[in-house]
SERO-4910 file (N, C-alpha, C, O; in steps of 0.05 Angstrom, whole numbers):
BEGIN
 pado doro    nc1    nc2    nc3   cac1   cac2   cac3    cc1    cc2    cc3    oc1    oc2    oc3
  Arg    A   -234     50   -336   -251     38   -316   -252      8   -321   -255     -1   -344
  Lys    A   -249     -8   -299   -248    -37   -303   -276    -48   -309   -295    -40   -296
  Lys    A   -277    -66   -328   -303    -77   -336   -311    -98   -316   -295   -115   -308
  Thr    A   -337    -97   -307   -347   -117   -288   -364   -137   -304   -383   -130   -318
  Thr    A   -357   -163   -301   -373   -184   -314   -393   -194   -295   -386   -204   -273
  Leu    A   -419   -193   -302   -440   -202   -285   -441   -233   -286   -438   -244   -308
  Pro    A   -447   -246   -263   -449   -275   -263   -472   -285   -281   -493   -272   -282
  Ser    A   -468   -307   -294   -489   -319   -312   -505   -340   -297   -494   -353   -279
  Pro    A   -530   -344   -304   -546   -365   -293   -534   -392   -299   -523   -396   -321
  Ile    A   -535   -411   -280   -523   -437   -284   -544   -459   -284   -563   -458   -268
  Asp    A   -541   -478   -301   -559   -501   -301   -550   -522   -280   -527   -520   -271
  Ile    A   -566   -541   -274   -561   -560   -253   -537   -578   -259   -522   -585   -241
  His    A   -533   -585   -285   -510   -602   -292   -484   -588   -289   -464   -598   -279
  Thr    A   -483   -562   -299   -459   -546   -296   -453   -541   -267   -430   -540   -259
  Leu    A   -474   -537   -251   -471   -532   -222   -457   -556   -209   -440   -553   -192
  Lys    A   -466   -580   -217   -454   -604   -205   -424   -605   -211   -408   -611   -193
  Asp    A   -416   -600   -236   -388   -599   -243   -373   -577   -228   -350   -581   -219
  Leu    A   -386   -554   -225   -373   -532   -212   -368   -538   -182   -347   -532   -172
  Leu    A   -388   -550   -169   -384   -557   -141   -363   -578   -137   -348   -577   -117
  Glu    A   -361   -597   -156   -339   -617   -154   -312   -604   -157   -293   -610   -143
  Tyr    A   -311   -584   -176   -286   -570   -180   -279   -553   -155   -255   -552   -147
  Ala    A   -299   -541   -143   -295   -525   -118   -284   -542    -96   -266   -534    -81
  Gln    A   -295   -567    -93   -285   -585    -72   -256   -593    -78   -240   -596    -59
  Gln    A   -250   -598   -103   -223   -605   -111   -203   -582   -104   -181   -587    -93
  Cys    A   -211   -558   -110   -194   -534   -104   -190   -532    -74   -169   -526    -64
  Lys    A   -212   -537    -59   -210   -535    -30   -191   -556    -19   -173   -550     -2
  Tyr    A   -193   -581    -28   -177   -603    -19   -147   -598    -26   -130   -599     -8
  Glu    A   -142   -591    -51   -114   -587    -60   -102   -562    -47    -79   -562    -40
  Gly    A   -118   -541    -45   -108   -516    -33   -101   -521     -3    -81   -511      6
  Asn    A   -119   -535     11   -113   -541     39    -88   -558     43    -74   -554     62
  Glu    A    -84   -577     24    -60   -594     26    -35   -576     23    -16   -579     39
  Lys    A    -35   -558      3    -12   -540      0     -8   -522     24     14   -516     32
  Tyr    A    -31   -513     35    -30   -495     58    -17   -509     82      0   -497     95
  Arg    A    -25   -533     87    -14   -549    109     16   -553    106     30   -555    126
  Glu    A     25   -555     81     53   -560     76     69   -533     77     94   -534     74
  Gly    A     55   -511     81     68   -485     82     74   -473     55     88   -453     53
  Leu    A     62   -485     34     65   -474      7     43   -454      1     24   -460    -14
  Tyr    A     45   -431     14     23   -412     13     18   -399    -14     -4   -394    -22
  Glu    A     39   -395    -30     36   -384    -57     19   -403    -74      1   -395    -88
  Glu    A     26   -429    -73     11   -449    -89    -17   -451    -78    -36   -454    -94
  Ala    A    -21   -450    -52    -48   -452    -41    -64   -428    -50    -88   -431    -58
  Leu    A    -52   -404    -49    -67   -380    -58    -75   -382    -87    -97   -375    -95
  Phe    A    -57   -393   -104    -63   -396   -132    -87   -415   -136   -105   -409   -152
  Ile    A    -88   -437   -121   -110   -456   -124   -136   -444   -114   -156   -447   -127
  Tyr    A   -135   -431    -91   -160   -418    -81   -170   -397   -100   -194   -394   -104
  Ser    A   -151   -383   -112   -159   -362   -131   -173   -374   -156   -191   -362   -167
  Gln    A   -163   -397   -164   -176   -410   -187   -205   -418   -180   -223   -414   -196
  Gly    A   -209   -428   -156   -236   -435   -147   -254   -410   -145   -277   -411   -154
  Asp    A   -243   -388   -135   -258   -363   -133   -266   -354   -161   -289   -346   -165
  Glu    A   -247   -353   -179   -253   -344   -207   -274   -361   -220   -292   -350   -234
  Ala    A   -274   -387   -215   -293   -404   -227   -321   -399   -216   -341   -398   -231
  Met    A   -323   -397   -190   -349   -395   -177   -363   -367   -180   -387   -366   -182
  Lys    A   -346   -346   -182   -359   -320   -184   -370   -314   -212   -384   -294   -216
  Arg    A   -365   -332   -231   -376   -329   -258   -405   -337   -259   -419   -332   -279
  Trp    A   -415   -351   -238   -442   -363   -240   -460   -355   -218   -451   -347   -196
  Lys    A   -486   -356   -223   -506   -352   -202   -529   -372   -205   -534   -382   -227
  Val    A   -541   -378   -183   -563   -398   -182   -589   -382   -180   -591   -363   -164
  Asp    A   -609   -390   -195   -635   -377   -193   -646   -378   -165   -642   -397   -150
  Ala    A   -660   -356   -157   -668   -352   -129   -687   -374   -119   -687   -380    -95
  His    A   -703   -386   -137   -722   -407   -128   -708   -433   -121   -720   -450   -108
  Leu    A   -683   -437   -130   -669   -461   -123   -653   -457    -98   -629   -453    -98
  Lys    A   -667   -457    -75   -656   -450    -49   -632   -467    -41   -611   -457    -34
  Asn    A   -635   -494    -43   -613   -512    -35   -588   -508    -52   -566   -506    -42
  Glu    A   -593   -507    -79   -570   -504    -97   -556   -477    -93   -532   -475    -94
  Gln    A   -572   -457    -87   -561   -430    -82   -543   -430    -57   -522   -418    -57
  Lys    A   -553   -445    -37   -537   -447    -12   -511   -463    -16   -491   -456     -5
  Trp    A   -512   -484    -32   -488   -500    -37   -467   -483    -50   -443   -484    -42
  Leu    A   -475   -468    -71   -455   -451    -85   -444   -429    -66   -420   -424    -66
  Arg    A   -462   -417    -51   -453   -395    -33   -434   -406    -12   -413   -393     -7
  Asp    A   -441   -428      0   -424   -439     22   -396   -447     11   -376   -442     24
  Asn    A   -395   -459    -13   -369   -467    -24   -353   -442    -31   -329   -441    -27
  His    A   -366   -422    -43   -352   -398    -50   -342   -383    -26   -320   -372    -25
  Leu    A   -358   -382     -5   -351   -369     20   -326   -382     32   -308   -368     41
  Ala    A   -326   -408     34   -303   -422     45   -278   -417     28   -256   -413     39
  Cys    A   -281   -416      2   -258   -412    -16   -247   -384    -11   -222   -380    -10
  Leu    A   -264   -364     -9   -255   -336     -5   -241   -333     22   -221   -318     24
  Lys    A   -251   -346     43   -237   -344     69   -210   -357     68   -191   -347     80
  Asn    A   -208   -380     55   -182   -393     52   -163   -376     36   -139   -374     42
  Lys    A   -173   -363     15   -157   -346     -2   -146   -323     14   -123   -315     12
  Ser    A   -163   -311     30   -155   -288     47   -133   -297     67   -114   -282     71
  Gln    A   -137   -320     79   -117   -329     99    -90   -335     86    -69   -328     97
  Ala    A    -90   -348     62    -65   -353     48    -51   -327     41    -27   -325     43
  Ala    A    -66   -307     32    -55   -281     25    -43   -267     50    -22   -254     48
  Leu    A    -56   -270     73    -46   -259     98    -19   -271    104      0   -257    113
  Asn    A    -16   -297    101      9   -310    107     32   -301     89     55   -301     96
  Leu    A     25   -292     64     44   -281     45     47   -251     48     63   -239     33
  Glu    A     33   -239     67     33   -210     71     23   -195     46     31   -172     41
  Leu    A      5   -208     31     -8   -195      9    -35   -183     20    -56   -194     15
  Phe    A    -32   -162     35    -54   -152     51    -78   -142     34   -101   -145     42
  Gln    A    -73   -129     11    -95   -120     -5   -110   -143    -17   -135   -142    -18
  Thr    A    -96   -164    -26   -110   -188    -36   -127   -200    -14   -149   -209    -18
  Ala    A   -115   -202     10   -130   -213     33   -155   -197     40   -176   -208     45
  Leu    A   -152   -170     38   -175   -153     44   -197   -156     23   -220   -157     30
  Asp    A   -189   -157     -2   -208   -160    -24   -224   -186    -21   -248   -187    -24
  Ala    A   -210   -208    -14   -223   -234    -11   -241   -233     14   -263   -244     13
  Ala    A   -233   -221     35   -249   -219     59   -275   -203     54   -296   -210     62
  Asn    A   -272   -181     39   -295   -164     32   -315   -180     14   -339   -178     17
  Ala    A   -303   -195     -5   -321   -211    -22   -335   -232     -6   -359   -238    -11
  Ala    A   -322   -244     14   -335   -264     31   -358   -251     47   -379   -263     51
  Leu    A   -353   -227     57   -374   -213     73   -398   -205     56   -420   -201     66
  Gln    A   -394   -202     30   -416   -197     12   -434   -221     10   -459   -219      5
  Leu    A   -422   -245     14   -438   -269     13   -451   -275     40   -474   -285     41
  Asp    A   -437   -268     62   -448   -272     89   -437   -251    107   -414   -253    116
  Val    A   -452   -230    112   -442   -208    128   -439   -215    158   -427   -200    173
  Glu    A   -449   -238    166   -447   -247    194   -425   -267    198   -423   -279    220
  Asp    A   -408   -272    178   -387   -292    181   -364   -281    198   -350   -263    189
  His    A   -360   -292    222   -340   -281    240   -311   -285    230   -294   -269    235
  Lys    A   -306   -307    216   -279   -312    205   -272   -292    184   -249   -283    182
  Ala    A   -291   -285    167   -286   -265    146   -280   -238    159   -263   -223    149
  Trp    A   -295   -231    180   -289   -206    194   -262   -206    207   -248   -185    206
  Tyr    A   -254   -228    218   -227   -230    230   -205   -226    210   -185   -213    215
  Arg    A   -208   -239    187   -188   -235    165   -188   -206    155   -166   -196    148
  Lys    A   -211   -194    155   -212   -166    146   -197   -148    166   -182   -130    157
  Val    A   -200   -154    191   -185   -138    212   -155   -141    208   -140   -121    208
  Gln    A   -146   -166    204   -117   -171    200   -106   -158    175    -84   -147    175
  Ala    A   -122   -159    153   -113   -147    128   -111   -116    131    -92   -104    121
  Glu    A   -131   -104    143   -131    -75    147   -108    -66    165    -95    -46    161
  Lys    A   -103    -82    185    -80    -77    203    -54    -78    187    -36    -61    190
  Gly    A    -51    -98    170    -27   -101    153    -23    -78    134      0    -71    128
  Leu    A    -45    -66    125    -44    -44    106    -40    -17    120    -37      4    108
  Gly    A    -39    -18    147    -36      7    162    -62     22    164    -62     46    172
  Lys    A    -85      9    158   -111     23    160   -122     17    188   -141      1    191
  Phe    A   -110     30    208   -116     22    236   -144     31    245   -158     16    260
  Lys    A   -154     54    235   -181     62    242   -201     42    231   -220     34    245
  Glu    A   -198     35    206   -216     15    194   -215    -12    208   -235    -25    212
  Ala    A   -190    -20    216   -187    -45    230   -202    -45    257   -214    -65    265
  Glu    A   -200    -22    271   -215    -20    296   -245    -21    292   -259    -34    308
  Glu    A   -255     -9    271   -283    -10    265   -292    -39    258   -313    -48    266
  Ser    A   -275    -53    242   -281    -81    235   -281    -99    260   -297   -118    262
  Leu    A   -262    -93    278   -260   -109    302   -285   -105    319   -295   -124    331
  Ala    A   -295    -81    321   -320    -75    336   -343    -90    323   -360   -101    336
  Arg    A   -343    -91    296   -365   -105    282   -363   -135    287   -383   -149    290
  Leu    A   -338   -145    289   -334   -174    294   -345   -181    322   -356   -202    326
  Glu    A   -341   -163    341   -351   -168    368   -382   -169    369   -394   -184    383
  Asp    A   -394   -152    352   -423   -153    350   -433   -179    338   -452   -192    348
  Val    A   -419   -188    317   -426   -213    304   -422   -237    323   -438   -256    323
  Ala    A   -401   -235    340   -394   -257    358   -417   -263    378   -419   -285    388
  Gln    A   -433   -243    384   -454   -247    404   -474   -269    396   -487   -281    413
  Trp    A   -476   -275    370   -495   -294    361   -481   -321    353   -494   -339    342
  Cys    A   -455   -323    359   -441   -348    352   -440   -367    375   -438   -358    398
  Pro    A   -442   -393    370   -440   -413    392   -414   -410    408   -414   -414    432
  Asp    A   -392   -404    394   -366   -401    407   -360   -372    414   -338   -362    410
  Arg    A   -381   -359    425   -379   -331    431   -356   -323    449   -341   -304    443
  Arg    A   -352   -338    470   -330   -332    489   -303   -334    476   -286   -316    481
  Gly    A   -299   -355    461   -273   -358    448   -267   -336    428   -244   -326    426
  Ile    A   -288   -328    413   -284   -307    393   -278   -280    406   -261   -265    397
  Leu    A   -293   -275    428   -288   -250    442   -260   -249    455   -248   -227    457
  Arg    A   -251   -272    464   -223   -273    475   -203   -266    453   -184   -251    457
  Asp    A   -208   -278    429   -191   -272    406   -192   -242    399   -172   -230    391
  Cys    A   -216   -231    401   -219   -202    395   -203   -185    414   -190   -165    406
  Glu    A   -203   -193    440   -187   -178    460   -157   -179    454   -143   -159    456
  Val    A   -148   -203    446   -120   -207    439   -113   -190    414    -92   -176    414
  Glu    A   -131   -191    394   -126   -176    370   -126   -146    375   -112   -131    362
  Arg    A   -143   -137    393   -144   -108    400   -117    -99    411   -107    -77    405
  Lys    A   -105   -116    428    -79   -109    439    -58   -109    417    -40    -91    416
  Arg    A    -59   -128    399    -40   -129    376    -43   -105    359    -24    -93    349
  Leu    A    -68    -97    354    -74    -74    338    -63    -48    350    -52    -31    336
  Lys    A    -66    -46    376    -56    -23    390    -26    -21    388    -14      0    384
  Tyr    A    -13    -45    392     16    -46    390     26    -39    362     45    -24    358
  Ala    A     12    -51    341     20    -46    313     17    -17    306     33     -5    292
  Lys    A     -4     -4    316     -9     24    311     13     41    323     23     60    310
  Ala    A     20     35    348     41     51    362     68     47    348     83     66    344
  Lys    A     74     21    341     99     15    328    101     29    301    122     41    294
  Asn    A     79     29    286     79     42    260     84     72    263     98     84    247
  Lys    A     71     84    283     74    113    288    103    120    294    114    139    284
  Val    A    116    104    312    143    109    320    162    105    296    179    122    291
  Asn    A    159     83    282    176     78    259    174    100    238    193    109    226
  Thr    A    149    108    233    144    129    213    157    155    221    170    169    205
  Gln    A    153    163    246    164    188    256    195    188    255    207    207    247
  Glu    A    206    165    264    236    163    264    247    166    235    266    180    230
  Met    A    235    150    217    245    150    190    240    177    176    258    187    162
  Leu    A    217    189    180    211    215    169    229    237    181    237    256    168
  Gly    A    235    233    207    253    252    220    281    251    208    293    272    204
  Arg    A    290    227    202    317    224    190    317    236    161    336    249    153
  Ala    A    294    232    147    292    243    120    291    274    122    303    288    105
  Phe    A    277    284    142    275    313    146    302    326    150    308    348    140
  Glu    A    319    312    165    346    322    171    362    325    145    379    343    143
  Ala    A    357    308    126    372    310    100    364    335     86    381    349     75
  Gly    A    338    342     86    330    367     73    327    364     43    345    354     30
  Val    A    304    373     32    299    371      4    318    389    -13    322    384    -36
  Phe    A    330    409      0    347    427    -14    377    422     -8    394    439    -13
  Ser    A    382    398      2    410    391     10    425    377    -12    413    361    -26
  Leu    A    450    384    -15    467    370    -34    472    341    -26    474    323    -42
  Asp    A    472    336      1    476    309     11    453    291      3    457    268     -2
  Arg    A    429    303      2    406    287     -6    408    278    -35    402    255    -42
  Glu    A    419    296    -53    422    288    -81    442    265    -83    438    247    -99
  Arg    A    464    267    -67    484    245    -68    471    219    -58    476    198    -69
  Glu    A    455    222    -37    442    198    -26    423    185    -46    421    160    -48
  Leu    A    408    202    -61    391    191    -82    406    177   -103    398    156   -114
  Glu    A    430    187   -110    446    174   -130    456    147   -120    456    127   -135
  Glu    A    464    146    -95    473    121    -83    450    101    -82    454     77    -87
  Ala    A    426    110    -75    403     92    -73    396     81   -101    388     58   -103
  Thr    A    398     98   -121    392     89   -148    411     67   -157    403     47   -168
  Lys    A    437     71   -150    457     51   -157    451     24   -143    453      3   -155
  Ser    A    444     26   -117    439      2   -102    414    -13   -112    413    -37   -112
  Leu    A    394      2   -121    370    -10   -132    375    -23   -159    362    -42   -167
  Glu    A    395    -12   -174    402    -24   -200    418    -49   -197    420    -65   -216
  Ala    A    432    -53   -174    449    -76   -170    432   -101   -170    410   -101   -160
  Pro    A    443   -124   -180    428   -149   -181    423   -159   -153    441   -158   -136
  Val    A    399   -169   -148    392   -180   -122    387   -210   -126    372   -218   -144
  His    A    399   -227   -109    396   -256   -111    378   -266    -89    384   -263    -65
  Lys    A    356   -278    -97    337   -290    -77    331   -318    -86    334   -325   -110
  Val    A    322   -335    -67    315   -362    -73    288   -368    -62    278   -355    -43
  Gly    A    275   -389    -73    251   -400    -61    225   -389    -71    204   -399    -64
  His    A    225   -368    -88    200   -356    -97    200   -356   -128    219   -348   -141
  Lys    A    178   -366   -139    175   -367   -168    175   -340   -180    186   -335   -202
  Ile    A    163   -321   -165    162   -293   -176    190   -282   -180    195   -269   -200
  Asp    A    208   -287   -161    235   -277   -163    250   -290   -186    266   -277   -199
  Gln    A    244   -316   -191    257   -330   -213    248   -318   -239    264   -316   -258
  Glu    A    223   -311   -241    213   -299   -266    226   -271   -270    232   -264   -293
  Lys    A    229   -256   -249    242   -230   -251    271   -233   -260    281   -217   -276
  Ala    A    284   -254   -250    312   -259   -257    315   -265   -287    336   -258   -299
  Arg    A    294   -277   -299    296   -284   -327    289   -260   -345    293   -261   -369
  Ala    A    277   -239   -333    269   -216   -349    294   -201   -359    316   -204   -348
  Lys    A    289   -185   -380    311   -170   -392    321   -149   -372    305   -136   -359
  Pro    A    347   -145   -370    358   -125   -351    350    -97   -360    348    -91   -384
  Leu    A    346    -79   -341    339    -52   -347    363    -37   -359    386    -43   -352
  Lys    A    357    -18   -377    378     -2   -388    390     16   -366    375     26   -350
  Pro    A    416     20   -366    427     38   -346    417     66   -349    412     76   -371
  Leu    A    413     79   -326    402    106   -327    423    125   -338    447    123   -333
  Glu    A    413    144   -354    431    164   -366    439    185   -345    423    190   -327
  Asp    A    462    196   -347    470    217   -329    452    241   -334    445    247   -357
  Pro    A    444    255   -312    427    279   -316    441    300   -332    465    304   -331
  Lys    A    425    314   -348    436    336   -364    447    358   -346    436    362   -324
  Pro    A    467    373   -356    477    395   -340    454    415   -335    438    421   -352
  Leu    A    453    425   -310    431    443   -303    435    471   -316    455    484   -313
  Glu    A    414    479   -330    414    506   -342    395    523   -326    371    517   -323
  Arg    A    406    544   -314    390    562   -297    378    584   -314    392    600   -326
  Lys    A    351    585   -314    337    606   -329    324    625   -309    318    648   -316
  Ile    A    318    616   -285    303    631   -266    319    635   -240    329    616   -229
  Gln    A    320    660   -231    332    667   -206    310    679   -188    292    693   -198
  Leu    A    311    673   -162    290    682   -144    302    700   -122    324    694   -112
  Thr    A    288    721   -115    295    737    -92    287    721    -67    273    701    -69
  Ala    A    296    729    -44    289    715    -19    259    715    -15    247    696     -7
  Ala    A    246    738    -22    217    741    -18    203    721    -37    184    708    -28
  Leu    A    211    719    -62    199    701    -80    204    672    -72    186    655    -75
  Ala    A    228    666    -63    234    638    -53    215    631    -30    206    608    -29
  Gly    A    210    650    -13    191    646      9    163    640     -1    149    622      9
  Asp    A    154    656    -21    127    652    -33    125    624    -46    105    611    -44
  Leu    A    147    616    -60    147    590    -73    145    568    -53    130    549    -56
  Met    A    160    570    -31    158    549    -10    131    549      3    122    527     12
  Asp    A    118    572      6     91    572     16     72    556     -2     55    541      8
  Glu    A     75    560    -28     57    546    -47     63    516    -46     44    500    -47
  Leu    A     88    509    -44     95    480    -41     83    468    -16     73    446    -16
  Ala    A     85    484      6     74    474     32     44    469     30     34    450     40
  Glu    A     30    488     16      1    485     12     -5    459     -3    -24    445      3
  Ala    A     11    454    -23      7    430    -40     13    404    -23     -1    385    -25
  Tyr    A     34    405     -7     43    382      8     23    375     31     21    352     39
  Lys    A      8    395     41     -9    389     64    -36    377     57    -52    372     74
  Gln    A    -41    372     31    -65    359     23    -67    331     36    -47    317     38
  Lys    A    -90    324     44    -94    299     59    -85    275     43    -71    257     54
  Trp    A    -92    274     18    -85    250      2    -54    247     -1    -44    225     -1
  Phe    A    -40    270     -2    -11    269     -5      1    260     21     20    244     21
  Gln    A     -9    270     44      2    261     70     -2    231     74     16    218     84
  Glu    A    -25    221     65    -30    192     67    -11    176     49     -1    155     57
  Arg    A     -5    187     25     13    173      7     41    172     18     55    152     15
  Val    A     50    194     31     77    195     42     80    174     64    100    160     65
  Arg    A     59    171     81     61    151    102     60    123     91     75    105    101
  Lys    A     44    119     71     44     92     58     71     87     45     81     64     46
  Cys    A     83    107     33    109    105     20    130     97     41    147     80     36
  Ala    A    127    108     65    146    101     87    143     72     95    162     57     99
  Arg    A    117     63     97    113     34    105    123     16     83    136     -4     89
  Asp    A    116     22     58    125      5     36    155      4     33    166    -15     22
  Ser    A    169     24     43    198     25     41    211     10     64    236      9     65
  Gly    A    195     -2     81    206    -16    104    221      3    123    239     -5    137
  Phe    A    213     29    122    226     50    138    256     53    133    271     61    150
  Glu    A    264     45    108    292     50     99    293     77     86    280     82     66
  Arg    A    310     94     97    310    122     88    317    125     59    303    140     45
  Ser    A    337    112     49    345    116     21    324    106      2    319    119    -18
  Val    A    311     83      9    289     73     -8    266     92     -7    253     98    -28
  Phe    A    260    102     17    238    121     20    242    146      3    224    155    -11
  Leu    A    267    157      3    272    182    -12    269    177    -42    259    194    -57
  Met    A    277    153    -51    273    147    -80    244    146    -88    236    157   -108
  Arg    A    228    133    -70    199    131    -77    185    158    -73    167    164    -88
  Leu    A    193    173    -53    180    199    -48    184    218    -72    167    234    -77
  Lys    A    206    215    -86    212    232   -108    189    232   -129    181    253   -138
  Asp    A    179    208   -135    158    205   -155    131    215   -143    115    228   -157
  Val    A    126    208   -118    101    216   -105     99    247   -104     79    258   -109
  Ala    A    122    259    -96    122    288    -92    119    303   -119    107    325   -120
  Phe    A    128    291   -140    127    305   -166     98    310   -175     93    329   -189
  Glu    A     80    293   -166     51    297   -173     41    324   -164     26    337   -178
  Val    A     50    332   -140     41    358   -130     60    381   -137     52    404   -137
  Gln    A     85    374   -143    104    395   -150     99    405   -179    104    429   -184
  Lys    A     91    388   -197     89    396   -225     72    420   -230     81    439   -244
  Pro    A     47    422   -219     31    447   -224     45    472   -213     43    493   -225
  Val    A     59    469   -190     73    492   -179     96    500   -196    101    524   -201
  Leu    A    111    480   -206    133    485   -224    124    502   -248    136    522   -255
  Glu    A    104    492   -262     95    505   -286     84    533   -281     87    551   -297
  Lys    A     70    536   -258     60    563   -251     82    583   -248     79    607   -255
  Trp    A    105    574   -238    128    592   -232    147    593   -256    168    606   -254
  Gly    A    140    581   -278    157    583   -302    179    562   -305    195    564   -324
  Phe    A    180    543   -287    199    521   -289    188    500   -308    164    498   -312
  Asp    A    205    484   -319    196    461   -336    182    441   -318    190    436   -295
  Gly    A    161    429   -328    146    409   -313    158    381   -315    144    362   -322
  Asn    A    183    379   -309    197    353   -310    219    353   -289    221    371   -272
  Glu    A    236    332   -290    257    330   -270    277    353   -271    287    362   -250
  Gln    A    283    363   -295    301    386   -298    289    410   -284    303    426   -271
  Gly    A    262    413   -286    249    435   -273    251    433   -242    255    453   -229
  Val    A    248    408   -232    251    404   -203    279    412   -194    283    425   -174
  Arg    A    299    404   -210    327    410   -203    332    441   -203    346    451   -186
  Glu    A    320    454   -224    325    483   -225    310    497   -202    321    516   -190
  Met    A    286    488   -196    271    500   -173    287    496   -147    290    515   -131
  Thr    A    298    472   -143    313    466   -119    338    484   -118    344    494    -96
  Ala    A    351    487   -140    375    504   -141    368    534   -134    382    547   -120
  Ala    A    345    543   -145    337    570   -141    331    575   -111    337    597   -100
  Ile    A    319    555    -98    313    558    -70    338    555    -53    342    569    -33
  Arg    A    356    536    -62    380    531    -47    398    556    -47    415    559    -29
  Asp    A    396    573    -66    411    598    -66    408    613    -40    426    627    -30
  His    A    384    611    -28    378    625     -3    378    607     21    378    616     44
  Ala    A    377    580     16    374    561     38    399    544     43    399    525     58
  Ser    A    421    550     29    445    533     31    461    538     56    477    521     64
  Asn    A    457    561     69    472    567     93    452    576    115    442    599    114
  Gly    A    447    559    134    428    564    154    435    588    171    416    602    181
  Gln    A    460    595    175    468    617    192    461    644    179    454    663    193
  Glu    A    463    645    153    458    670    139    429    673    131    420    695    125
  Met    A    414    652    132    386    653    123    369    669    142    371    664    167
  Pro    A    353    687    133    335    702    151    316    682    166    308    662    155
  Glu    A    310    689    191    294    671    207    267    665    194    257    642    195
  Trp    A    254    685    182    228    682    170    229    662    147    210    648    142
  Leu    A    251    663    132    254    645    109    260    616    118    251    597    107
  Lys    A    276    614    139    283    588    150    258    574    161    255    550    158
  Ser    A    240    589    173    215    577    184    197    567    161    184    547    163
  Lys    A    197    582    138    182    572    115    194    547    104    180    528     96
  Gln    A    221    546    103    235    522     93    228    498    111    222    476    101
  Asp    A    230    502    137    225    480    156    196    469    153    192    445    153
  Arg    A    177    488    150    149    480    147    145    464    121    131    444    121
  Cys    A    158    473    100    156    460     74    167    431     76    154    412     66
  Leu    A    190    429     88    203    402     91    186    384    109    183    360    103
  Glu    A    176    395    130    159    379    149    135    367    135    129    344    139
  Leu    A    122    383    118     99    373    104    106    353     81     92    334     76
  Leu    A    129    359     68    138    341     47    143    313     58    137    293     45
  Tyr    A    154    311     82    161    285     94    139    274    112    143    256    128
  Gly    A    114    285    110     92    273    124     83    287    149     67    276    164
  Gly    A     93    311    154     84    326    178     95    313    203    112    295    202
  Lys    A     84    322    226     92    312    252     70    296    264     73    285    286
***
């Protein structure tokens, strides 16, 4: 559990220095932002945020309390906007939420929250935040302008939601066609692994330069030859797929699969690589219950045991094929 550090009381002299530092961060961050240097701007705003959240002003010092709150609020909104420009949506959302803790009626903080939630694919939450923004706008001097922006954002949100749904369905549909018990899928995973191991050359980002200086990863070892210890009848293979389907249909797993699709940029090979680790979390208890090893070798043996009955669709009994299709559908995020 992450340790939370409570803010400490601040004396008037330290407050003066802190406010000067906050103004400096705001000025320098805004300069970088105007130049399009969003990473540097985000770093500067984050420094200001870290400095200000360490302190609190005693409640009886009303003016001083307002000065610190206003400066911190402005810093957090700027931090959120810089993160949005970099598509660091979780950072943007965290900053927007922190700003709203300081002033729940701040319409700019609500607007950034909407955009961050939309970027994360949290469309229901974004719609709720947008409705809250419209409520807040009723008390703002620029009410009409804000409500116009809300209407535009609602259309963008609707479009983003529809686009995400189509992209997810298309990509999951292509993954479904490969089939978890397919030999072609295993070859595709091998090709994806090789492509991910290949060096990637990028320019313009400090983070990429740091990665380039890091030590290269050790090459992956070839998988051990598969040793078959367990054979399944068709009836048992059907029961196993039923248990896998029950595990895959859990709400948290379905959400993870869809997030995995978004994070993969809807690239099938990348998605399959990432899904492998996500799926193992729910596969492991089923593996061990059925006597397979709770590791990658166990997954391979389970797959082979099922493939014995699922390798030829024409010969597979209809009842078993329907179980296989249901299992695959849930594994790839349902319909």
